[in-house]
N, C-alpha and C positions, 0 to 999 in steps of 0.2 A: 505492498500498500503503499504509496508514497501520502509525502508533507508535503503538502500548503500555504506559503509566508505573501501575501500581498496589503500593497498596506502603509509600510512601515517603514523607517527611514532607524540608522543605525549606523553609529558612525564611533562606536567602541575596538577599543585591537582581538584577534579574529574573534568578530559578529559571531558567525557563524560557521566556526572552525570546523571540517571534516566530516559538508552536511555532507546524506550521501538521499536517494532519490526523492528525489523535489524540486518546489517548482517555486521559482521566486520573481513575483511581478505584479508593479508600480510598482516595487521599494526605491527609498536612494538611501546610497554610502554617501554622507556628507556630515557634520556637524566638532564639534567645540573637542568635542575627545581624538579630532584628529587621528583614530586608531589603521592601523595600518594592517592586512593583511587576510578584510573582510572571506573571503570563502576560502581562502590556504586549503587547501591537501583536501575540497570536493571529492564527491564518484557522483557522474552521471545525475549529472542536475541540468534543468534548464531554468535561464531569467528570463528577462522577458518583458519592454518598455522600463526598463530602473536607471535611473541618475547618477552616476560615480564622481565622484569628483575625491579619493583620498587616493595609498600608493598602494603598490599590489594586491590587486584584487584577487585575481585566482591562480595564484599561482598553485604548482605538485598536481592540478584541479584536473583527473579522468575520464573525462566521458561528459560530455555537456554540450550544451546553443548555450547564443546568447542572442538573442534578435530587437530590434528593433531600443536599441539601449542608447544610452552617448557619453562618453568619456574624455572629461575636459581635461581645459591640459596641465591638471595636478591629479590627472590618474598618473602614476607617475611609473613606468615597467608592470603594467596590467597584464600583460599571461606569461609568465618565465616559464619550464620546464614541464608545461602542460598537454594534451597530445588528449588523440579522440576528437575533436573539438565540432564546429558548425558554425557560426559569428553572420549573423547575415540583417540586411538595413540596418547599422547600427556606426555611428560617427568613433572614430578614434582617435584623440587629440593630443596624448600622453604619449611624450619620451620613449622610447624601447619600447615602444604597447607589448613584441612579441621577440626571445630567445631565447636559446635552447628548447625549442617547441613541432614536435612534430604531428602528422597529420590533422593539418584544419585545415578550413575548408572558408576561405574568409569572401557573401558576393554581396553585392551592391553595396558595397558601403564607400564609408569618405573616411582617408585621413592624414590626417595630417602629424608622421610621427618622427626626425630627425633620430637612425642608428632601426629603422624598424629589422626584425625579421633573421638576429643575427644565429649564425649559426642550425639552423632553423636546418627541415628535412621535410619532407611529402606535403607542404605548405601549397597551396592554388589562390588566388585574386581570382576572381569573376566580377568586369560590370563594375570593375575596385576606380573608383580617385584617390585616387595618393601621393604625397610628396615629403619629399626624406630624404636627406640627406645625403646618404652610409643606407640603403638599399641589399637589404639578401648575405653582408658579409656572411662572408666561411659558408653561405647553408648548402643545402644539395639539396634532387631532386624538383622543382620548382616549377610550377607551371601559372603565365599569365595567359590570361584570357580576359582583350576590350576593354583590357585595365591604357589612363593617363595617369602616366605616370611624367612630374616632375623630381629633380633632383640631381644631387649626383657627381657621389665617386659608384655608383648602383653595380651590383651584383660581381664587387668583388670575389675574389677564391670559390663563384661560390662552380661545382658543381654537377649535368645532367638541370637542365636549365632547360623549360617548351617558353615557348611568349606566341602569340597569337591574335592580333588585328586589332592590335596598338596599339599606342603615341611613347614615346619616349622620349623628354627631354629630358638632358641628362648632363654627366660627360664623365670621360676617364672608363665610362660599360665596360662591365666587361672584364679589364687586367686579371690577365695569372689567372681566365676560365678555362672551365670545360665541359666540352660535348654542347653547345648550345647551339641554339638554331630557331630561329625569331624566324616567322610568316607572317607575311603579306602586313606591314608593318614602317612609320614613319619610325627610320633615326638620328633624334638631333644629337649633337655636339663633339666637343673635341673628343683628341683624342685615345676616339672610339677603340678598342679589342687589344690592346700593346698585349702582346706574350699572352695571347688564346691561346690556346688546346684545342683540332674540331667544333671551330664560330664556321655555324651556318649561318645567311642570310641567303634567303627568295622571295620573292616578288616585295622587298625592303625599299623604302627611302630611305637615302644616309646624308644630311648633309653636319658639315663641320672639317674645322679642320685637320691634316696629318691620321687621319684613317687607318689600321689597321696595320701595323706595322709592329714587326717582329713576331710576328699569323705562328702561329704549326700549322697544317694544315685545313686551312681557313676556302670558303668556299661560298661564292654570290652567283646566284642564279636568277636570270633577267628582274639584278637592282638596278634604283636611277639613284647615279652622287650627285647630289648638287652642292659649288661650293669647296668639292672637295681635290686637295690641292699636300702635294708629295707624299700622296698615299703608296699604301704597300710598300715601308720601306722594309729590308733583308725580314720581309714572309715571302716561305711556301705558300701560292695562292693559284686553283682557280679560279675564276670572274666571268661571268660575261655578263653588261653591265649594257644597260638601253640608254639611253643617249652619249652625256660629254663624260668624263673626267678634265677636270681642270690640271694636279700631276703627276706623274709616277718617279717617283725617284725606287732605282736599289730595290726591284724583288725579289725576293732571295734566285726561287725557283719555282716556276709549275706559269701560268699563260696569262693572259687578263684581253680581256676582250670590249670592245669596245665601240661607239658610233662616232667619236671621235674623242684626241687628247691632248687642247695641248699645251703635256710640253711632258716628254721621260728623260733623267733627269738618269747615267749610267752617267757611274764616277764616282774619286770619291771614298771607296767602299772599305767598309771595314773588314770584311768578308768579301769572299766567290758570290758573284748575281748574275744569275745563269736564263732568267724570269722573264723569258716575251711578252710583247705588247704589243697586239698588233689590232689594227680598224677592221672592223666590220667595211667593203664597198670595194679592197684594198688600195686605200690610200698612205700612203704608210705615215708613225706618226710623225709630228716636231719636236 
């Protein structure tokens, strides 16, 4: 039999510690006692229509849903070490909202959270707006679908990432990443993908200076590159680009094909570079 807790306010330390098999509805977690860890170590809980303004509310939780709830900027480090959860229709606006979590689906949410998703695995974002300076650092098996993301140093050291139909406005994205596939997406940012291994971009629109350098096993399929200069330096690359590339510099190995290339710079390299740059229609690149 499930416990139901509704229309109450909690502000004490560990207010509902180790709560099990329960529904928490229309409750407020805020107040002068300023207590932490309201739902720590909970099991099989459903939280709906609640408001949070205290630190560390959902730590070490196993089996949960969070729906239609609001976590403000004072809800610091909201979910750590938690697993098997679903978050829908909610606002997550506290720093470090998710860390070292696993198997969590987040859908239809608005997220503003620096350092979101660090060292996590099995996280899915669907139809989410997210602003995060360091997104998913050192995480595994991440899925993004219809995500609108703004930030800076996203997806560094991530492994096993799939991105579909998303807009990424970022910088230094995918550095040192492994086995990343991005499809049908817009990727804006400087120094994209440096030191990655197994980065594949399919039908993407890419923009920003010095993209895709020092890469291994890099693949571009039917992509566009806008305002991309000094691209592919020291990369092992197979690229099919529709449209123009401003400039390509010292690709290490492989072949880059585009409709036009402003400049190909070969020389002053610190390693042997044998990559080819080809222009469709037989014109020779500059």
